[in-house]
C-alpha positions as CSV (number, residue, x, y, z in Angstrom):
1,M,130.2,73.7,110.1
2,S,133.9,73.2,109.1
3,G,136.7,76.2,109.7
4,G,133.7,78.0,112.2
5,G,136.1,81.2,112.2
6,K,135.3,81.7,108.8
7,A,131.4,80.9,109.4
8,V,128.2,83.1,109.7
9,F,125.9,82.2,112.6
10,L,122.7,83.4,111.5
11,S,120.2,83.6,114.4
12,Y,116.5,84.7,114.0
13,A,112.9,83.9,115.3
14,S,110.9,81.1,113.6
15,Q,108.6,83.8,112.1
16,D,111.2,85.2,110.1
17,A,112.6,82.1,108.7
18,A,111.9,82.6,105.0
19,A,113.9,85.9,105.4
20,A,116.5,84.2,107.1
21,E,116.6,81.4,104.2
22,R,117.0,83.9,101.5
23,I,119.9,85.6,103.4
24,C,121.2,82.3,104.0
25,A,121.1,81.3,100.2
26,A,122.7,84.1,99.1
27,L,125.6,84.0,101.5
28,R,126.1,80.5,100.6
29,S,125.8,81.0,96.9
30,A,129.1,83.5,97.4
31,G,130.9,80.4,99.2
32,V,130.2,82.0,102.9
33,E,129.8,79.0,105.3
34,V,126.5,79.9,107.3
35,W,125.0,78.1,110.5
36,F,121.3,77.9,109.7
37,D,119.5,75.6,111.8
38,R,116.4,74.9,109.7
39,D,118.3,72.2,107.6
40,E,121.2,71.2,109.9
41,L,119.9,70.5,113.4
42,V,117.7,68.2,115.2
43,G,116.2,68.8,118.6
44,G,117.5,67.9,121.8
45,D,120.6,68.3,124.0
46,A,122.6,67.3,121.1
47,W,121.1,70.3,119.2
48,D,121.7,72.7,122.1
49,A,125.3,72.0,122.5
50,K,126.3,72.1,118.9
51,I,124.4,75.7,118.8
52,R,126.5,77.0,121.7
53,K,129.8,75.7,120.1
54,Q,129.1,77.2,116.8
55,I,128.4,80.5,118.4
56,K,131.8,79.7,120.2
57,E,133.4,79.5,116.9
58,C,131.9,81.3,114.1
59,G,133.5,84.4,112.6
60,L,130.6,86.7,112.6
61,F,127.2,86.4,114.8
62,M,124.4,87.9,112.4
63,P,121.2,88.4,114.6
64,L,117.9,89.1,112.7
65,I,115.9,91.9,114.8
66,S,112.5,92.3,113.6
67,A,108.9,93.0,115.2
68,N,108.8,89.4,115.6
69,T,111.5,88.9,118.0
70,D,110.1,92.5,119.6
71,A,106.8,90.4,120.3
72,R,108.5,87.3,122.0
73,A,109.3,87.6,125.5
74,E,110.8,84.2,125.3
75,G,112.4,82.0,122.6
76,Y,115.7,80.0,121.9
77,F,117.0,83.2,119.4
78,R,117.4,85.0,122.9
79,L,119.6,82.3,124.5
80,E,121.6,82.5,121.2
81,W,121.8,86.3,121.3
82,K,123.1,86.4,125.1
83,L,125.8,83.7,124.2
84,A,127.0,85.9,121.5
85,V,127.1,89.0,123.8
86,D,129.1,86.9,126.3
87,R,131.5,85.9,123.6
88,S,132.0,89.7,122.3
89,H,133.0,90.7,125.7
90,L,136.1,88.7,125.7
91,M,137.0,90.0,122.0
92,A,139.2,93.1,121.4
93,D,137.5,96.4,120.4
94,D,138.7,96.0,116.8
95,V,137.0,92.5,116.1
96,P,133.9,92.7,113.9
97,F,131.6,89.9,115.6
98,L,127.9,91.1,115.8
99,L,126.6,92.3,112.7
100,P,122.8,92.9,113.4
101,L,120.2,93.2,110.4
102,V,116.9,95.0,111.0
103,L,113.9,93.4,109.2
104,G,111.1,95.9,108.8
105,E,110.8,98.9,111.0
106,T,111.6,97.9,114.4
107,A,113.0,101.2,116.4
108,E,116.4,100.7,118.0
109,A,115.1,102.8,121.0
110,S,112.5,100.3,121.7
111,A,113.5,97.3,120.1
112,R,114.0,94.5,123.1
113,V,117.3,93.5,122.4
114,P,120.6,93.1,124.1
115,D,122.5,96.5,125.2
116,R,125.5,95.4,123.6
117,F,123.4,95.4,120.0
118,R,122.9,99.0,120.4
119,E,126.7,99.8,120.6
120,V,126.7,98.5,117.1
121,Q,125.2,100.5,113.7
122,W,121.7,98.9,112.6
123,T,120.9,98.6,108.7
124,R,117.7,97.8,107.6
125,I,117.9,95.3,104.4
126,R,115.8,95.0,101.7
127,L,115.4,91.3,100.4
128,E,113.3,91.8,97.4
129,E,116.5,93.2,95.6
130,T,119.5,91.1,95.0
131,P,121.4,90.3,98.3
132,A,124.5,89.2,96.0
133,E,126.3,92.3,97.1
134,L,125.9,91.4,100.5
135,A,127.4,88.3,100.6
136,R,130.5,89.7,98.4
137,R,130.9,92.1,101.2
138,V,130.3,89.4,104.1
139,A,132.9,87.1,102.5
140,G,135.4,90.2,102.6
141,L,134.8,90.6,106.4
142,L,135.5,87.0,107.0
143,S,138.9,87.0,104.8
144,G,139.6,90.3,106.1
145,T,140.1,92.0,102.7
146,V,137.7,94.8,103.6
147,P,139.6,97.7,104.9
148,A,138.7,98.5,108.5
149,P,138.7,102.3,109.2
150,V,139.9,103.6,112.5
151,A,136.9,104.6,114.0
152,R,133.2,103.7,114.2
153,V,130.9,104.6,111.3
154,A,128.0,106.8,112.6
155,A,124.4,105.3,111.9
156,A,122.3,107.6,109.5
157,T,119.1,108.9,109.8
158,L,116.7,108.3,107.3
159,G,117.2,112.1,106.2
160,G,120.9,111.3,105.5
161,A,121.9,113.3,108.6
162,E,124.3,111.8,110.7
163,N,122.9,110.6,114.2
164,P,124.2,112.4,117.3
165,A,124.0,109.4,119.6
166,A,126.1,107.5,117.1
167,K,128.4,110.1,116.5
168,A,128.9,110.5,120.5
169,T,129.2,106.7,120.9
170,S,133.1,105.8,120.8
171,K,132.8,102.0,121.2
172,A,135.9,101.9,119.2
173,A,136.9,100.7,115.9
174,W,135.6,96.9,115.6
175,I,132.1,98.6,114.9
176,G,133.2,100.8,112.4
177,Y,135.3,97.5,110.6
178,A,132.0,95.7,110.5
179,W,129.9,98.1,109.0
180,A,132.1,99.8,106.6
181,G,132.3,96.7,104.7
182,V,128.6,95.8,105.3
183,G,126.5,98.7,106.2
184,I,126.8,100.5,102.6
185,V,125.3,97.1,101.1
186,F,122.8,96.1,103.4
187,A,120.7,99.3,103.0
188,L,119.8,98.0,99.4
189,V,118.7,94.6,100.4
190,Y,115.5,94.4,102.8
191,A,112.5,96.9,103.9
192,V,109.6,94.4,104.2
193,R,106.7,95.0,106.7
194,P,107.0,91.9,109.3
195,M,103.4,91.5,110.5
196,W,103.1,88.1,111.8
197,Q,102.7,89.4,115.0
198,T,100.1,92.2,114.0
199,R,97.2,90.4,114.2
200,E,98.3,88.4,117.4
201,K,99.2,91.6,119.2
202,R,96.9,94.2,118.0
203,S,93.7,92.1,118.4
204,R,94.6,91.4,122.0
205,E,96.8,93.9,123.4
206,P,96.1,97.7,123.8
207,V,97.3,99.1,120.7
208,P,99.8,102.0,121.3
209,A,97.7,105.2,120.5
210,A,100.2,106.5,117.9
211,A,99.5,103.1,115.7
212,A,95.5,103.2,116.7
213,T,95.4,106.8,115.5
214,L,97.1,106.6,112.2
215,S,93.7,105.3,110.5
216,A,91.9,108.2,112.1
217,G,91.6,110.5,109.1
218,P,93.4,113.3,107.2
219,A,94.8,116.6,107.8
220,V,92.6,119.7,107.9
221,P,93.0,121.8,104.8
222,A,96.3,123.7,104.5
223,A,96.6,127.6,104.3
224,A,94.0,129.2,101.9
225,G,95.9,129.8,98.3
226,W,98.2,126.9,98.8
227,P,99.1,125.1,96.6
228,R,99.1,127.8,93.8
229,D,98.4,125.1,91.1
230,P,94.6,124.5,90.8
231,E,95.2,120.6,90.0
232,L,97.2,120.3,93.1
233,R,94.6,122.1,95.1
234,R,92.2,119.6,94.0
235,A,94.8,116.9,95.3
236,M,94.9,118.3,98.6
237,A,91.0,118.6,98.8
238,L,90.7,115.0,98.1
239,L,93.2,114.1,100.8
240,D,91.7,116.5,103.2
241,S,87.9,115.4,102.9
242,L,86.6,113.9,106.2
243,E,85.0,111.1,104.1
244,S,87.9,110.4,101.9
245,T,88.4,106.7,100.4
246,R,91.2,104.8,99.2
247,E,89.8,106.0,95.5
248,D,89.9,109.5,96.4
249,F,93.9,108.9,97.5
250,R,94.5,106.9,94.6
251,L,93.1,110.1,92.2
252,A,95.0,112.5,94.4
253,E,98.1,110.3,93.6
254,D,97.5,110.6,90.0
255,I,97.5,114.3,89.9
256,A,100.4,114.7,92.4
257,M,102.9,112.2,90.7
258,R,102.1,113.6,87.3
259,A,103.1,117.1,88.7
260,A,106.2,115.7,90.3
261,E,107.2,114.1,87.2
262,K,106.6,117.1,85.2
263,A,108.4,119.5,87.5
264,P,110.5,117.3,89.7
265,S,112.0,120.4,91.4
266,D,108.7,122.2,91.9
267,P,108.3,122.8,95.9
268,E,104.4,122.7,95.6
269,A,104.6,119.4,93.6
270,A,107.0,117.7,95.7
271,T,105.0,118.5,99.1
272,V,101.8,117.5,97.6
273,A,103.2,114.5,96.0
274,A,104.7,113.7,99.9
275,R,101.3,114.4,101.5
276,V,99.8,111.9,99.4
277,Q,102.4,109.0,99.9
278,S,102.2,109.6,104.0
279,G,98.9,109.9,103.7
280,F,98.5,106.3,102.4
281,L,100.6,104.9,105.2
282,L,98.7,107.2,107.7
283,R,95.4,105.9,106.5
284,N,96.7,102.2,106.7
285,F,95.7,102.1,102.7
286,D,99.0,100.5,101.6
287,F,101.5,98.8,103.5
288,Q,103.8,97.7,100.8
289,A,107.4,98.4,100.5
290,E,107.3,100.6,97.7
291,R,104.8,102.8,99.2
292,T,107.2,103.3,102.3
293,T,110.1,104.0,99.7
294,L,107.8,106.7,97.8
295,A,106.7,108.3,101.0
296,K,110.6,108.6,102.5
297,R,111.5,110.0,98.9
298,F,109.1,112.6,98.5
299,G,109.0,113.6,102.1
300,E,112.9,114.2,102.3
301,R,112.7,115.8,99.0
302,A,109.8,118.3,100.2
303,V,111.8,119.4,102.9
304,Q,114.8,120.0,100.9
305,L,112.7,122.2,98.3
306,A,110.4,123.8,101.2
307,P,112.2,123.7,104.5
308,E,109.6,126.6,105.8
309,Q,106.3,124.8,104.3
310,P,104.6,123.1,107.2
311,D,102.9,120.6,105.1
312,A,105.9,119.5,103.7
313,L,107.5,118.9,107.4
314,M,104.5,117.1,108.5
315,A,104.6,114.8,105.4
316,L,108.1,113.7,106.2
317,A,107.4,113.6,109.7
318,V,104.4,111.1,109.2
319,F,106.7,108.8,107.6
320,L,108.9,108.8,110.2
321,T,106.5,108.3,112.7
322,S,104.6,105.6,111.1
323,R,107.4,103.4,109.1
324,G,110.4,105.4,109.4
325,G,111.5,104.5,112.8
326,D,112.7,108.1,113.8
327,P,109.6,109.7,115.9
328,A,112.6,111.9,117.7
329,R,112.9,113.5,114.2
330,A,109.6,113.6,113.5
331,E,108.9,115.8,116.5
332,T,111.5,118.2,115.8
333,L,110.1,118.8,112.1
334,L,106.5,119.0,113.7
335,R,107.7,121.5,116.7
336,R,109.2,123.4,113.7
337,A,106.0,123.4,111.7
338,I,103.5,124.3,114.5
339,A,105.7,127.4,114.9
340,L,105.0,128.6,111.5
341,A,101.4,127.4,111.6
342,P,100.4,127.4,115.2
343,D,96.9,127.3,114.2
344,R,96.7,123.9,112.5
345,P,95.4,121.2,114.6
346,D,96.5,118.5,111.7
347,L,99.9,119.7,112.9
348,G,99.1,119.0,116.6
349,R,97.9,115.7,116.1
350,S,101.0,114.5,114.0
351,L,103.1,115.9,117.0
352,V,101.2,113.6,119.3
353,R,101.4,110.7,117.5
354,A,105.3,110.9,116.9
355,M,105.3,111.6,120.9
356,E,103.3,108.7,121.6
357,A,105.8,106.4,119.3
358,Q,108.6,107.5,121.9
359,P,109.1,105.0,124.9
360,G,107.9,106.6,128.0
361,R,106.0,109.5,126.9
362,Q,102.5,108.1,126.5
363,A,101.3,110.3,129.5
364,E,102.8,113.4,127.9
365,A,101.3,112.5,124.6
366,L,97.8,112.3,126.1
367,A,98.1,115.4,127.8
368,E,99.4,117.1,125.0
369,M,96.1,115.9,122.8
370,E,93.9,116.7,125.8
371,K,95.5,120.5,125.0
372,W,94.5,120.2,121.6
373,G,91.4,119.1,122.0
374,A,90.5,121.7,124.3
375,R,91.9,124.6,122.2
376,F,89.8,123.1,119.0
377,P,87.0,121.6,120.6
378,D,85.0,121.8,116.9
379,D,87.7,119.7,115.2
380,A,86.2,116.3,114.6
381,L,89.6,114.4,113.8
382,T,91.3,116.0,117.2
383,R,88.6,114.6,119.1
384,Y,88.1,111.5,117.2
385,E,91.9,110.7,117.9
386,L,91.7,112.0,121.4
387,S,88.8,109.2,121.9
388,I,91.2,106.4,120.3
389,M,93.7,107.5,122.8
390,Y,91.4,106.7,125.9
391,R,90.0,103.5,124.3
392,V,93.6,101.9,124.3
393,R,94.0,103.3,127.8
394,W,91.0,101.5,128.6
395,R,88.9,104.6,129.6
396,P,85.6,103.6,128.1
397,A,83.8,106.7,129.4
398,D,86.1,109.2,128.0
399,F,86.2,107.0,125.0
400,E,82.4,107.1,124.2
401,R,82.2,110.9,125.4
402,E,84.7,112.1,122.9
403,L,82.9,110.0,120.3
404,D,79.6,111.8,121.0
405,A,81.5,115.2,120.5
406,V,82.7,113.9,117.3
407,L,79.4,113.0,116.2
408,A,77.8,116.2,117.2
409,I,80.3,118.0,115.0
410,T,79.8,115.7,111.7
411,P,78.9,111.7,110.8
412,L,82.6,110.6,110.9
413,P,82.9,107.0,109.6
414,N,85.4,105.9,111.7
415,A,83.8,107.2,115.1
416,L,80.4,105.5,113.8
417,N,82.4,102.3,113.5
418,W,83.8,102.9,117.0
419,K,80.3,103.3,118.0
420,A,79.3,100.1,116.7
421,R,82.3,98.5,118.5
422,A,81.3,99.8,121.5
423,A,77.8,98.7,121.6
424,L,79.5,94.9,120.5
425,G,81.6,95.6,123.9
426,R,78.1,96.3,125.9
427,G,76.9,92.9,124.3
428,D,74.1,94.7,122.1
429,L,74.2,93.4,118.5
430,A,71.4,95.2,117.5
431,E,72.6,98.3,118.8
432,M,76.0,97.5,116.8
433,R,74.2,97.0,113.4
434,R,72.3,100.3,113.9
435,W,75.4,102.2,114.1
436,L,76.7,100.5,111.2
437,D,74.0,101.0,109.4
438,R,74.4,104.7,109.8
439,V,77.9,104.9,108.1
440,P,77.7,107.0,104.8
441,A,77.4,105.3,101.9
442,R,80.9,106.5,100.4
443,A,82.5,104.7,103.4
444,R,80.5,101.5,103.4
445,A,83.1,99.9,101.1
446,E,86.0,100.7,103.2
447,E,87.9,98.3,105.3
448,R,86.8,99.5,108.7
449,T,83.3,99.3,108.0
450,V,83.6,95.9,105.9
451,T,85.4,94.0,108.5
452,S,82.9,95.4,111.2
453,A,79.9,94.4,109.4
454,V,81.9,90.7,108.9
455,V,82.2,90.7,112.9
456,Y,78.6,91.4,113.2
457,A,77.5,88.8,110.6
458,T,79.9,86.1,112.2
459,L,78.4,86.9,115.8
460,S,74.6,87.5,114.8
461,G,74.3,84.7,112.1
462,D,73.2,86.8,109.8
463,A,75.9,86.0,107.1
464,A,74.3,87.7,104.3
465,Y,74.6,91.2,105.8
466,G,78.5,90.5,105.9
467,L,78.5,89.0,102.6
468,A,76.7,92.3,101.1
469,A,79.4,94.4,102.9
470,L,82.2,92.0,101.3
471,Q,80.4,92.6,98.0
472,T,81.2,96.3,98.2
473,F,84.7,95.6,98.8
474,A,86.9,95.9,95.5
475,E,90.4,94.9,96.7
476,P,92.1,91.5,97.0
477,W,93.4,92.1,100.4
478,F,92.5,93.6,103.7
479,Y,94.9,95.5,105.7
480,D,92.9,96.2,108.6
481,A,95.3,95.8,111.4
482,N,93.0,96.2,114.4
483,N,90.4,93.4,112.8
484,Y,91.9,91.2,110.1
485,S,94.7,91.1,107.4
486,G,94.5,88.8,104.8
487,P,92.5,88.0,101.5
488,A,89.1,89.0,101.1
489,A,88.2,85.6,99.8
490,L,88.6,84.4,103.3
491,P,85.9,86.0,105.1
492,R,83.6,85.3,102.3
493,A,84.3,81.6,102.2
494,E,83.6,81.6,106.2
495,L,80.1,83.3,105.7
496,L,79.3,81.1,102.8
497,V,79.8,78.1,105.1
498,R,77.7,79.9,107.8
499,Q,74.8,80.1,104.5
500,G,75.3,76.2,104.0
501,R,76.8,76.7,100.7
502,P,80.1,74.7,100.7
503,G,80.6,74.5,96.8
504,Q,81.0,78.2,96.7
505,A,82.6,78.3,99.9
506,R,85.3,76.0,98.6
507,T,85.6,78.2,95.7
508,Q,86.6,81.2,98.1
509,Y,89.2,79.4,99.8
510,E,91.1,78.2,96.9
511,A,90.9,81.7,95.7
512,A,92.4,83.0,99.3
513,W,94.9,80.3,99.2
514,A,95.9,81.3,95.4
515,E,96.2,85.0,96.8
516,I,98.3,84.3,99.8
517,N,100.5,82.2,97.4
518,R,100.9,85.3,95.0
519,R,101.7,87.3,97.5
520,K,104.0,85.1,99.1
521,A,105.8,84.7,95.9
522,E,105.9,88.4,95.3
523,N,107.1,89.5,99.1
524,P,108.9,86.3,100.3
525,G,109.6,87.9,103.7
526,D,106.1,89.5,104.1
527,T,104.2,87.5,107.0
528,T,101.0,89.5,106.7
529,G,98.9,86.7,105.6
530,R,100.4,84.1,107.6
531,L,97.5,83.6,110.2
532,A,94.7,83.6,107.3
533,E,96.8,80.9,105.9
534,V,95.9,78.7,109.1
535,W,92.3,79.8,108.3
536,T,92.2,78.7,104.7
537,L,94.3,75.4,105.4
538,L,91.5,74.5,107.6
539,G,89.0,75.4,105.3
540,L,90.3,73.2,102.4
541,G,90.3,70.5,105.0
542,R,94.0,70.5,105.3
543,K,93.5,70.3,109.1
544,D,97.1,68.8,110.0
545,E,99.1,71.6,107.9
546,A,96.7,74.4,109.5
547,L,97.5,73.0,113.1
548,A,101.4,72.7,112.4
549,L,101.2,76.5,111.1
550,H,98.9,77.5,114.2
551,R,101.2,75.9,116.6
552,V,104.0,78.2,115.2
553,A,101.4,81.2,115.6
554,M,101.3,80.4,119.1
555,E,104.8,80.6,120.0
556,S,104.6,84.4,119.3
557,R,101.5,85.1,121.1
558,W,101.2,88.0,123.5
559,R,100.7,86.6,127.4
560,P,98.5,87.3,128.8
561,H,96.0,86.7,126.4
562,R,93.1,88.8,126.5
563,V,89.7,88.9,124.8
564,P,88.9,92.8,124.4
565,A,85.2,93.5,124.3
566,M,85.4,95.7,121.3
567,A,87.7,93.5,119.2
568,S,87.2,91.3,116.5
569,W,86.3,87.5,117.0
570,T,86.0,86.0,113.7
571,F,89.6,84.9,113.3
572,D,90.7,85.3,116.8
573,S,93.0,82.6,118.5
574,I,90.9,80.9,120.5
575,P,88.1,79.7,118.1
576,R,91.5,78.9,115.7
577,A,92.8,76.8,118.6
578,L,89.5,74.9,119.2
579,L,88.9,74.7,115.2
580,V,92.3,73.3,114.2
581,G,91.8,70.6,117.5
582,D,94.1,72.3,119.9
583,R,91.7,72.3,122.7
584,A,94.8,72.5,125.4
585,G,95.9,75.5,123.7
586,A,92.7,77.3,123.6
587,L,92.0,76.3,127.4
588,E,95.2,78.2,128.0
589,L,94.3,81.0,126.1
590,M,91.3,81.0,128.0
591,R,92.5,80.7,131.5
592,E,94.9,83.4,131.1
593,A,91.9,85.7,129.7
594,G,89.9,84.3,132.4
595,A,92.1,86.2,135.1
596,D,90.1,89.5,134.1
597,P,86.3,89.4,134.9
598,E,85.6,91.5,131.8
599,N,87.5,89.0,129.7
600,V,85.3,86.4,130.8
601,R,82.2,88.3,130.0
602,T,83.0,88.7,126.7
603,L,84.5,85.4,126.2
604,R,81.1,83.8,127.3
605,L,79.0,86.2,125.0
606,R,81.5,85.0,122.0
607,L,80.7,81.3,122.9
608,Q,77.0,81.8,122.8
609,W,77.0,83.9,119.9
610,D,79.3,82.1,117.5
611,A,77.7,79.0,115.9
612,R,81.2,77.6,115.3
613,M,81.6,77.4,119.2
614,E,78.5,75.1,119.3
615,P,80.7,71.6,119.6
616,F,82.5,73.4,122.4
617,R,79.9,74.8,124.7
618,K,79.4,71.7,127.0
619,D,83.0,71.2,127.4
620,P,83.1,71.0,131.2
621,E,86.7,72.5,131.4
622,I,85.5,75.6,129.1
623,V,82.4,75.8,131.4
624,G,84.7,76.1,134.4
625,V,86.5,78.6,132.8
626,V,83.7,80.7,131.6
627,G,80.9,79.8,133.9
628,A,77.6,78.4,133.4
629,G,75.2,79.7,130.7
630,V,77.2,78.9,127.8
631,E,75.2,76.6,126.6
């Protein structure tokens, strides 16, 4: 890199390489010199020395902060960040140097970054839109043609209000200088949802209850007589049904968006549209950037048009908690909504999610939910969400007690699914099947039920049961973050292999591969299907490629590894490692899990049940970890 003072150093986790490549390409096309290690460095001491030299000499340091960087306790990018921070301490306050980019929904308050980064305004970028203007502005910063303001530019909240913390911070003019030129532009560039670590993290770690409860179900109906428009009331009824499905939400969306288009300034239309859009996020029905944008737009509009309407306040709060990265503002909105409508348990549930999403408030959030549960003992969704909070805190007796309370009120599909998972945790596959068969017919085609059926089929050997469930699922992609995110064709292929139908399995693997690549082309920064890509490559016989991608995945896994008794196993890291030929990696995961006796019991059962594991059951080192009886 010549002329280092006019160059950008782009620092990123390996899982964000696709996003980094696009940013790098845009900057270089505008004549900006970029230090980007993928195509310019080789490993070893020379590599380390050169990186240190470039950080010392670059004009701007651009760290890409994401869920992937949060998921990794270690990584070379963390050394890069430390070196950049160390250099920044030697600089005058009016010199722009640190320019963090945020990929996705990572919250500033909980991000695993150096404190120095928090002194800089964070901006989220959207890669699907052109980054050309970004490149022009960065070039301006490097050349000195972008004018420097006299004070720091305050970060804006998603509602457009000034961030009080940013306003109070007076870390002088260099921050303002940098972000005056770049901040306006970056907001146009990127808002992808990184999910590389989602499967790795959520399948092994206790999911924060705020995340776990997002798919719990809809809110209770709003006040009688609201909305006045009968079609909008119909849309709300579709949202608020205890058995509402994705198709119900789509119909509600058609109704609400038609009304909002016809009367964009109508408070009722805007509020119902906001409830629909945030509901898609709440129920995990749609994670795409377009959905997130709609939820934000209509949530803010609804509150602007109807600031005293509880449903408007709740809709915006749901967005802020689930995708907007501002649960503190969500809590403020919800407390106002509860003051307006104190007898609505749906508002209480949303309040608890916002509290749970804030660092250090988990105990307070649980106590709050217990209060709402005691106040509304016959509200099925409140009791259900309380059960989930107990589950992620490893309180199995309380978890099942609350599930039983829910089912005494109504056969809530998700509660039935979790009873099936509880049976799995006890090692009783027959009981798991009985609970799954009790799920109401309308809900059997929903993701949670279908993925549970696939888990049962994988472990019981009853592939036909899983294939029948998959036949009811009409979507091309699963978004069930607690179990499996990837193309629907992949679990079909896996089960067809178990049935001894390799030709049909090959067709499904090819369909899975096509779907993965279609989504990558449409959303280059979306890593949702990265783990499914490993399994698909393996199924297609491309084992070397699968192993290489698997090794990348192993870098971002959570430690110590765990094998939760109720979690999915079909696409878990341990069978993946064994099947791609990474025996050492699999043993490492097993030994980490083996520190907990409950994990050992679960692992032993999985190895006994899963036919794919038959070649490994007599491996002496595996037997040494899980004990005798695996054979």
